[in-house]
N, C-alpha and C positions, 0 to 999 in steps of 0.2 A: 504494498501499499505506500510506505513512504517512497519506493522508488518510482511509482507512477507519479505520486503527488509531484516529486522532484522533476520529473520530465516534463510535466505539464508546465510547472513554475517557470522552468528554463524555457520552454517553449514561448510562452508568454513573454518572458524578457527579451528574447532573440527578435519576437516578430514586432515589438512594440520600440524598440530602440533602433530599429534599422530604418533609414531615411528613403523614401522611395521618390523617385523622379529623378531624371538624368538632366533636367535642366536649371539645377542648383549651380550655380558658379560662384564658389567662395570669394568675396571680396578681398582687394588689396587696400593700397593706401593711395588716397587722391590729395593731393595739393589742393586747399581748399579755393584758392585764387583760381585754380584752373577747371572747377566743378562748372560744366554746361557743355552746350555745343559750340565746337571750331570749325571755320569752313576756309578751305584754301581752294581758290577756283579761279577759272579765268573762261572768258567766252568772246565769242565772235562779236565784232560790233557791226558786221554785215551779214545780211540773209541772202539765200539762194532763190532767186526766182527763176523759173524756166521760161524759155522762149515764147512759150503759150501764153506768158503771165501768170503761171498757178506758182503758190508759194511752196519752195522746195525745204525751208527750215534753215536751221543755223549750220554753217559748215562745220564748226568744232567745237566741242565745250569738253572740259576738264573740270573734276571737283573731287575733293578730299574733305570728308568730314569725321572729325573725332567727337564723340560724345562722351564725356566722363561724369559718372554718376557718383553721389557722395559715398555710396556703400561699397566703393573700390572696385568698382565694374567699368567697362567701357564697352561701346559699339564704335565701329569705323566702318564708313562708306568710300566706295570710290566708284565715280562715274565717269566715262568718257564716251564720245560720241563724234561721228565724222559724217560728212555726206559729200558724195562726189558731184561733177558736174553733171552727170547722168541719171542723177536720184537717188543711187544706191546708199543706204544709210547701214552703218555700222557702230553698234553700240555696246559697251560694256559694264557691266554692274559687279562690284564685289562687296561683300557684307561679310563682317567677322563680329565676333564679341567673346568676353571674357574678362578676367581680372586686370587690374592695371595695377602697377607699382612705381609711384613717383617718388624719387631719392632727391630732397631739395639741396643735401649737400653737394652732390656733383650736377645737380641739374639734370637729372635724367628722369624718363618714364620708360617701363617696360612694358609690352602688350603681349601675354601669350593668350593666344585665342583658343577657346575651348571648342568653337562651332564657327561655320562660315558657309557661305553660298556662293557660286559663280552663275552668272547670267550672260550671255553672250547673243545677239541679235545681228542678223544679216540679211536685210531686206531683197537683196538680189542673189542670195544663196541660202534659201531656207533652211536646207538640208544639213546647214552646219551650226543652226541653233543650238545655244546650250542651255540649261538649267539644272543646276545639281549641286548638293552638298560638296563642301570641301572634303576631300581624303583626310585621314588623320595626318599623313605624310606631308600635306600642304599647309596644315597648321604651324605656322613657324612664329616664333617668338622673337619681336622686333625692339630694340632698344633706341629710343629717340633722345637728343638732348634739346632743352627748351630754357626759354627764358620769358618771363611774362614781363611787357615792356608798355608803356602807354606810345600808342602810335600817332601819328599825325591826323587820324581821326579822332583825336582824345578818345579814345577807348583801349582797353586792355588788350593787346595783342600777343597771341601764342607765336613766339618765333622759335621753330624747329629747325634742328641741323641732323644728319645722320650719324655724324661723327663729331666730337667734342670741339675740334680744331677748325673743321669747316668753314669756308667763307660764303660759301652758298648756304642760304636760308630759303625755309617757305614761311611766310607770314600767313597764321590762321588768325580770321576774325571772328568776334562773338557773331552768332547766328542765332535763329530760333526757326520752328516749323511746327 
């Protein structure tokens, strides 16, 4: 009887102590000044119009967005699209999320993704379109180096480098959607 009671108690403890759900991402640490959405992007000042006067869209667009959350997680979006003169449109979209760790001492943050997705659209070759989850081997941790500066826009800017001594930077502006 004691053996059965002990076995039932063990099963009860094991089933109540296990967390279910694979979407739980343990949070890291975010510099409180960096919490929010930050976007680096460029877009064309011109549009494509066909010879018959039909609107063809922007010839080129590119944007990267980081969304740093107070709980130590992040989401990263990459969007690129281009259109040629014959009207073919190519679009790329990638998304990843995971925990993020900011190190204010060395001015870095590291983004080890827990999951992600790729989408590719080719209007002139639809057989090449993709829409799939990132494979485990594609989820690569990346370390960036950052400074928070007040820009000429009188807003905080997130200035990002890939290596600490890089002269070239990418300036991310606060954004929302």
